[in-house]
N, CA, C and O atoms as a GROMACS GRO file, in nm:
protein
  324
    1MET      N    1   0.085  -0.118   0.000
    1MET     CA    2   0.000   0.000   0.000
    1MET      C    3   0.089   0.124   0.000
    1MET      O    4   0.185   0.132   0.076
    2GLU      N    5   0.056   0.218  -0.085
    2GLU     CA    6   0.131   0.342  -0.091
    2GLU      C    7   0.103   0.425   0.033
    2GLU      O    8  -0.011   0.432   0.080
    3LYS      N    9   0.206   0.487   0.085
    3LYS     CA   10   0.191   0.570   0.205
    3LYS      C   11   0.210   0.716   0.168
    3LYS      O   12   0.274   0.749   0.069
    4ARG      N   13   0.152   0.801   0.251
    4ARG     CA   14   0.163   0.945   0.228
    4ARG      C   15   0.179   1.014   0.363
    4ARG      O   16   0.108   0.982   0.459
    5ASN      N   17   0.271   1.107   0.370
    5ASN     CA   18   0.291   1.183   0.493
    5ASN      C   19   0.178   1.283   0.511
    5ASN      O   20   0.122   1.334   0.413
    6LEU      N   21   0.146   1.311   0.637
    6LEU     CA   22   0.035   1.401   0.668
    6LEU      C   23   0.076   1.487   0.787
    6LEU      O   24   0.129   1.437   0.886
    7THR      N   25   0.050   1.615   0.777
    7THR     CA   26   0.078   1.706   0.888
    7THR      C   27  -0.053   1.740   0.956
    7THR      O   28  -0.149   1.783   0.891
    8LEU      N   29  -0.057   1.720   1.088
    8LEU     CA   30  -0.178   1.749   1.165
    8LEU      C   31  -0.148   1.856   1.268
    8LEU      O   32  -0.036   1.868   1.316
    9SER      N   33  -0.249   1.933   1.300
    9SER     CA   34  -0.239   2.030   1.408
    9SER      C   35  -0.340   1.988   1.514
    9SER      O   36  -0.461   2.003   1.494
   10LEU      N   37  -0.290   1.937   1.625
   10LEU     CA   38  -0.377   1.885   1.731
   10LEU      C   39  -0.346   1.956   1.862
   10LEU      O   40  -0.234   2.002   1.883
   11PRO      N   41  -0.444   1.964   1.951
   11PRO     CA   42  -0.419   2.024   2.083
   11PRO      C   43  -0.312   1.944   2.158
   11PRO      O   44  -0.311   1.821   2.154
   12TYR      N   45  -0.225   2.015   2.226
   12TYR     CA   46  -0.115   1.950   2.296
   12TYR      C   47  -0.162   1.841   2.394
   12TYR      O   48  -0.103   1.733   2.394
   13PRO      N   49  -0.265   1.864   2.476
   13PRO     CA   50  -0.307   1.758   2.568
   13PRO      C   51  -0.349   1.629   2.495
   13PRO      O   52  -0.326   1.519   2.545
   14LEU      N   53  -0.410   1.643   2.379
   14LEU     CA   54  -0.451   1.526   2.303
   14LEU      C   55  -0.329   1.450   2.252
   14LEU      O   56  -0.326   1.327   2.257
   15VAL      N   57  -0.228   1.522   2.204
   15VAL     CA   58  -0.105   1.459   2.155
   15VAL      C   59  -0.035   1.388   2.271
   15VAL      O   60   0.010   1.275   2.256
   16ARG      N   61  -0.026   1.455   2.385
   16ARG     CA   62   0.041   1.396   2.501
   16ARG      C   63  -0.029   1.267   2.545
   16ARG      O   64   0.037   1.168   2.575
   17LYS      N   65  -0.162   1.270   2.549
   17LYS     CA   66  -0.239   1.152   2.590
   17LYS      C   67  -0.221   1.039   2.489
   17LYS      O   68  -0.205   0.923   2.527
   18ALA      N   69  -0.223   1.072   2.359
   18ALA     CA   70  -0.204   0.970   2.256
   18ALA      C   71  -0.065   0.908   2.267
   18ALA      O   72  -0.051   0.786   2.251
   19LYS      N   73   0.037   0.989   2.293
   19LYS     CA   74   0.172   0.936   2.310
   19LYS      C   75   0.179   0.841   2.429
   19LYS      O   76   0.240   0.734   2.421
   20GLU      N   77   0.117   0.880   2.539
   20GLU     CA   78   0.116   0.796   2.659
   20GLU      C   79   0.049   0.661   2.630
   20GLU      O   80   0.099   0.556   2.671
   21MET      N   81  -0.062   0.665   2.560
   21MET     CA   82  -0.135   0.542   2.530
   21MET      C   83  -0.055   0.454   2.435
   21MET      O   84  -0.054   0.332   2.450
   22ALA      N   85   0.011   0.513   2.338
   22ALA     CA   86   0.093   0.437   2.245
   22ALA      C   87   0.209   0.370   2.318
   22ALA      O   88   0.241   0.254   2.290
   23VAL      N   89   0.272   0.443   2.410
   23VAL     CA   90   0.383   0.386   2.487
   23VAL      C   91   0.335   0.269   2.571
   23VAL      O   92   0.403   0.166   2.580
   24ARG      N   93   0.218   0.283   2.634
   24ARG     CA   94   0.164   0.173   2.716
   24ARG      C   95   0.142   0.047   2.633
   24ARG      O   96   0.156  -0.064   2.683
   25GLU      N   97   0.108   0.066   2.506
   25GLU     CA   98   0.084  -0.049   2.418
   25GLU      C   99   0.210  -0.088   2.340
   25GLU      O  100   0.205  -0.173   2.251
   26ASP      N  101   0.322  -0.024   2.375
   26ASP     CA  102   0.451  -0.053   2.310
   26ASP      C  103   0.441  -0.037   2.158
   26ASP      O  104   0.481  -0.124   2.082
   27ARG      N  105   0.386   0.077   2.117
   27ARG     CA  106   0.367   0.104   1.975
   27ARG      C  107   0.413   0.246   1.944
   27ARG      O  108   0.428   0.329   2.034
   28SER      N  109   0.434   0.273   1.817
   28SER     CA  110   0.468   0.409   1.776
   28SER      C  111   0.341   0.493   1.773
   28SER      O  112   0.230   0.440   1.759
   29LEU      N  113   0.359   0.622   1.785
   29LEU     CA  114   0.244   0.712   1.776
   29LEU      C  115   0.181   0.702   1.637
   29LEU      O  116   0.059   0.707   1.624
   30ASN      N  117   0.263   0.687   1.535
   30ASN     CA  118   0.213   0.672   1.399
   30ASN      C  119   0.119   0.552   1.388
   30ASN      O  120   0.009   0.564   1.334
   31ASP      N  121   0.161   0.437   1.440
   31ASP     CA  122   0.078   0.316   1.435
   31ASP      C  123  -0.051   0.334   1.516
   31ASP      O  124  -0.159   0.291   1.475
   32TYR      N  125  -0.038   0.399   1.631
   32TYR     CA  126  -0.152   0.420   1.718
   32TYR      C  127  -0.259   0.507   1.649
   32TYR      O  128  -0.377   0.473   1.651
   33VAL      N  129  -0.216   0.617   1.590
   33VAL     CA  130  -0.310   0.708   1.523
   33VAL      C  131  -0.369   0.641   1.399
   33VAL      O  132  -0.489   0.653   1.374
   34ARG      N  133  -0.285   0.572   1.321
   34ARG     CA  134  -0.334   0.503   1.202
   34ARG      C  135  -0.443   0.403   1.238
   34ARG      O  136  -0.547   0.397   1.173
   35GLU      N  137  -0.420   0.324   1.343
   35GLU     CA  138  -0.519   0.224   1.383
   35GLU      C  139  -0.648   0.292   1.432
   35GLU      O  140  -0.758   0.244   1.404
   36ALA      N  141  -0.635   0.402   1.504
   36ALA     CA  142  -0.755   0.474   1.551
   36ALA      C  143  -0.839   0.522   1.433
   36ALA      O  144  -0.962   0.512   1.436
   37ILE      N  145  -0.774   0.574   1.329
   37ILE     CA  146  -0.846   0.620   1.211
   37ILE      C  147  -0.910   0.502   1.138
   37ILE      O  148  -1.024   0.511   1.093
   38GLU      N  149  -0.837   0.390   1.127
   38GLU     CA  150  -0.892   0.270   1.061
   38GLU      C  151  -1.014   0.219   1.136
   38GLU      O  152  -1.114   0.182   1.073
   39GLU      N  153  -1.009   0.215   1.270
   39GLU     CA  154  -1.122   0.168   1.350
   39GLU      C  155  -1.244   0.258   1.332
   39GLU      O  156  -1.356   0.210   1.318
   40LYS      N  157  -1.221   0.389   1.332
   40LYS     CA  158  -1.332   0.483   1.314
   40LYS      C  159  -1.394   0.465   1.175
   40LYS      O  160  -1.516   0.469   1.160
   41ASN      N  161  -1.311   0.446   1.076
   41ASN     CA  162  -1.360   0.424   0.941
   41ASN      C  163  -1.441   0.295   0.932
   41ASN      O  164  -1.547   0.292   0.869
   42ALA      N  165  -1.393   0.188   0.995
   42ALA     CA  166  -1.465   0.060   0.993
   42ALA      C  167  -1.599   0.072   1.064
   42ALA      O  168  -1.699   0.020   1.015
   43ARG      N  169  -1.603   0.140   1.179
   43ARG     CA  170  -1.729   0.157   1.251
   43ARG      C  171  -1.828   0.238   1.168
   43ARG      O  172  -1.946   0.206   1.163
   44SER      N  173  -1.777   0.341   1.104
   44SER     CA  174  -1.862   0.427   1.024
   44SER      C  175  -1.924   0.351   0.907
   44SER      O  176  -2.044   0.363   0.883
   45SER      N  177  -1.845   0.274   0.836
   45SER     CA  178  -1.898   0.201   0.721
   45SER      C  179  -1.988   0.088   0.769
   45SER      O  180  -2.086   0.055   0.702
   46GLY      N  181  -1.957   0.027   0.882
   46GLY     CA  182  -2.043  -0.078   0.938
   46GLY      C  183  -2.178  -0.022   0.977
   46GLY      O  184  -2.281  -0.086   0.957
   47TYR      N  185  -2.177   0.098   1.034
   47TYR     CA  186  -2.302   0.163   1.072
   47TYR      C  187  -2.387   0.191   0.948
   47TYR      O  188  -2.508   0.166   0.948
   48ALA      N  189  -2.324   0.241   0.844
   48ALA     CA  190  -2.398   0.276   0.722
   48ALA      C  191  -2.462   0.151   0.661
   48ALA      O  192  -2.576   0.156   0.617
   49LYS      N  193  -2.388   0.042   0.659
   49LYS     CA  194  -2.443  -0.083   0.603
   49LYS      C  195  -2.559  -0.134   0.687
   49LYS      O  196  -2.662  -0.175   0.633
   50ALA      N  197  -2.543  -0.131   0.818
   50ALA     CA  198  -2.650  -0.178   0.907
   50ALA      C  199  -2.774  -0.089   0.893
   50ALA      O  200  -2.886  -0.138   0.894
   51ARG      N  201  -2.752   0.041   0.881
   51ARG     CA  202  -2.864   0.134   0.863
   51ARG      C  203  -2.940   0.104   0.735
   51ARG      O  204  -3.063   0.101   0.734
   52GLU      N  205  -2.866   0.081   0.627
   52GLU     CA  206  -2.930   0.048   0.499
   52GLU      C  207  -3.013  -0.080   0.510
   52GLU      O  208  -3.125  -0.086   0.460
   53ARG      N  209  -2.957  -0.182   0.577
   53ARG     CA  210  -3.031  -0.309   0.595
   53ARG      C  211  -3.160  -0.286   0.672
   53ARG      O  212  -3.265  -0.338   0.635
   54GLN      N  213  -3.152  -0.210   0.780
   54GLN     CA  214  -3.269  -0.188   0.863
   54GLN      C  215  -3.375  -0.104   0.791
   54GLN      O  216  -3.494  -0.130   0.805
   55LEU      N  217  -3.333  -0.004   0.715
   55LEU     CA  218  -3.429   0.076   0.640
   55LEU      C  219  -3.497  -0.008   0.532
   55LEU      O  220  -3.616   0.011   0.505
   56ALA      N  221  -3.423  -0.100   0.471
   56ALA     CA  222  -3.482  -0.189   0.371
   56ALA      C  223  -3.587  -0.278   0.437
   56ALA      O  224  -3.692  -0.303   0.379
   57LEU      N  225  -3.558  -0.327   0.557
   57LEU     CA  226  -3.655  -0.409   0.630
   57LEU      C  227  -3.781  -0.330   0.663
   57LEU      O  228  -3.892  -0.382   0.654
   58LEU      N  229  -3.763  -0.204   0.701
   58LEU     CA  230  -3.879  -0.120   0.731
   58LEU      C  231  -3.966  -0.100   0.607
   58LEU      O  232  -4.088  -0.104   0.615
   59ASP      N  233  -3.901  -0.078   0.493
   59ASP     CA  234  -3.977  -0.062   0.368
   59ASP      C  235  -4.052  -0.188   0.332
   59ASP      O  236  -4.167  -0.183   0.287
   60LYS      N  237  -3.988  -0.303   0.351
   60LYS     CA  238  -4.048  -0.432   0.316
   60LYS      C  239  -4.158  -0.469   0.414
   60LYS      O  240  -4.262  -0.521   0.374
   61GLY      N  241  -4.136  -0.444   0.540
   61GLY     CA  242  -4.232  -0.481   0.644
   61GLY      C  243  -4.208  -0.624   0.690
   61GLY      O  244  -4.136  -0.700   0.625
   62LEU      N  245  -4.268  -0.660   0.800
   62LEU     CA  246  -4.253  -0.794   0.857
   62LEU      C  247  -4.389  -0.861   0.865
   62LEU      O  248  -4.490  -0.796   0.892
   63GLU      N  249  -4.391  -0.991   0.843
   63GLU     CA  250  -4.515  -1.068   0.855
   63GLU      C  251  -4.539  -1.097   1.002
   63GLU      O  252  -4.459  -1.165   1.067
   64LEU      N  253  -4.648  -1.045   1.055
   64LEU     CA  254  -4.680  -1.062   1.196
   64LEU      C  255  -4.789  -1.165   1.220
   64LEU      O  256  -4.837  -1.180   1.332
   65GLY      N  257  -4.828  -1.235   1.114
   65GLY     CA  258  -4.928  -1.340   1.128
   65GLY      C  259  -5.070  -1.292   1.123
   65GLY      O  260  -5.162  -1.372   1.146
   66THR      N  261  -5.093  -1.166   1.094
   66THR     CA  262  -5.231  -1.114   1.092
   66THR      C  263  -5.288  -1.108   0.951
   66THR      O  264  -5.406  -1.079   0.932
   67LYS      N  265  -5.204  -1.135   0.852
   67LYS     CA  266  -5.243  -1.128   0.711
   67LYS      C  267  -5.306  -0.993   0.677
   67LYS      O  268  -5.397  -0.984   0.595
   68GLY      N  269  -5.256  -0.888   0.741
   68GLY     CA  270  -5.301  -0.753   0.713
   68GLY      C  271  -5.426  -0.711   0.788
   68GLY      O  272  -5.465  -0.594   0.781
   69GLY      N  273  -5.490  -0.803   0.860
   69GLY     CA  274  -5.610  -0.768   0.935
   69GLY      C  275  -5.582  -0.748   1.082
   69GLY      O  276  -5.476  -0.786   1.132
   70ILE      N  277  -5.676  -0.687   1.150
   70ILE     CA  278  -5.663  -0.668   1.294
   70ILE      C  279  -5.760  -0.767   1.359
   70ILE      O  280  -5.881  -0.751   1.346
   71PRO      N  281  -5.708  -0.869   1.429
   71PRO     CA  282  -5.794  -0.976   1.480
   71PRO      C  283  -5.887  -0.936   1.594
   71PRO      O  284  -5.988  -1.003   1.616
   72ALA      N  285  -5.856  -0.830   1.666
   72ALA     CA  286  -5.941  -0.792   1.779
   72ALA      C  287  -5.940  -0.640   1.792
   72ALA      O  288  -5.845  -0.573   1.752
   73ALA      N  289  -6.046  -0.588   1.848
   73ALA     CA  290  -6.053  -0.445   1.874
   73ALA      C  291  -5.969  -0.413   1.997
   73ALA      O  292  -5.948  -0.499   2.082
   74ARG      N  293  -5.922  -0.292   2.006
   74ARG     CA  294  -5.837  -0.250   2.117
   74ARG      C  295  -5.907  -0.271   2.250
   74ARG      O  296  -5.845  -0.320   2.344
   75ASN      N  297  -6.034  -0.236   2.260
   75ASN     CA  298  -6.107  -0.251   2.385
   75ASN      C  299  -6.119  -0.397   2.425
   75ASN      O  300  -6.112  -0.428   2.544
   76GLU      N  301  -6.135  -0.488   2.328
   76GLU     CA  302  -6.140  -0.631   2.358
   76GLU      C  303  -6.008  -0.679   2.417
   76GLU      O  304  -6.007  -0.758   2.511
   77LEU      N  305  -5.899  -0.632   2.361
   77LEU     CA  306  -5.766  -0.673   2.411
   77LEU      C  307  -5.743  -0.629   2.553
   77LEU      O  308  -5.674  -0.697   2.628
   78HIS      N  309  -5.800  -0.516   2.591
   78HIS     CA  310  -5.778  -0.462   2.725
   78HIS      C  311  -5.894  -0.492   2.820
   78HIS      O  312  -5.897  -0.439   2.931
   79GLY      N  313  -5.987  -0.576   2.778
   79GLY     CA  314  -6.097  -0.615   2.864
   79GLY      C  315  -6.195  -0.504   2.893
   79GLY      O  316  -6.257  -0.503   2.999
   80ARG      N  317  -6.211  -0.411   2.800
   80ARG     CA  318  -6.302  -0.299   2.819
   80ARG      C  319  -6.430  -0.323   2.743
   80ARG      O  320  -6.434  -0.399   2.646
   81LYS      N  321  -6.536  -0.257   2.789
   81LYS     CA  322  -6.664  -0.270   2.720
   81LYS      C  323  -6.693  -0.150   2.635
   81LYS      O  324  -6.797  -0.144   2.570
   0.00000   0.00000   0.00000
């Protein structure tokens, strides 16, 4: 995979915390940031796919066994007269 250098401007506390976390995991800051971006990208695309699946299900509808009819009136279900 081709690589490209990137210059970022980040708040100092965020950089310091990221460096600390990378050191704890015995990794370079470059690897740590790259993996964080990859994870965010994977979550984002996973969310989009799941959203599309669920919206398609909503459009299609689900068979609830009523064959489109309502078997009982609301008052009957709740024991009302």
